[in-house]
N, C-alpha and C positions, 0 to 999 in steps of 0.2 A: 357225564351226569346222564342219568338216565331219567325217561321222559317218554310219555305216552301221545303217539298221534293215529289218526283216523284216517284210511287212507280209501281208496275205491277198489273193490276186489281184483278188478283186472289190471289196475297200477301194481299191486300187492304181486300179484301172479308174475306180472313184468318184472319184479322187484327180483322176486325168488329165482327166476330164472337169470336176470343178472347177476346174481350172487354166486350161483352155481357153476355159471360158465367162467367167471373169474376166479373161482374158487376162494369167495369170501364169505360175508356174510351181510343179511338184509343191512342190519343197521350200518355198516361199513358203508355200505352202496348208498344210503339214504344220507349218511355224512359226506360222503365225497361230493353227490348230489347237491348239497346245502352249500356245501363250500364254494365250487365252482360257481353255484346262483351270486352266492353273497362277495366275489372277487370279479363278476362281470358288471363293467361300466354300465350304467342305466343313463337311455336315450338324454335326459337332462344333465348328466355330469358331460356328456361330450359336447352338447350345444353351449355354442358362444355365448359368455355374458351379455345381456342385454344393456345397452347405455341409451340413455334418453338422450336425444339431440333437441336442444333448446336453442332459439337467437331471440336477438336482443335483449335489452336491458332490464328485464324484468317489469312488475307494472302488473296493471289489472289485464285481462285476455279480452275482455270485453267491457263495454260500458251497460250492457244488460247482468239482471242480477240471476246468476245460473242457477240460484235457490229457489227460484220461483218459477216451476216447470208449465205451470199456464201460460203465463205472461210471456215464456219463451214461444210457446206452441203457439198465441196469439202475434207476435211478432213475425214468426215464421211464415204464419199462412199470409199476414198483410202484405209482405214482399214477395210471397211468394204469388199470389192472386191480384197484386196492384195493376191498376192499369196505366199503361206507358204515357207521361204526360207530353 
């Protein structure tokens, strides 16, 4: 398949040099580089799959409505700044 790509001038000169050294074409060097890139595992594929660990039998996490952010902030302030009895 034919395609057109835009390369930095310095990179293109490096490609031409590499192609000349290996006795092949610039197109072949680009193809080899792309193949190598596509077969190299990405960091995400090397990572262990994430598993969420939960405890308990389900139910509500809190008796507070977590959709009401302002109420949660107020509760947090009251708990944080309450005077010990």
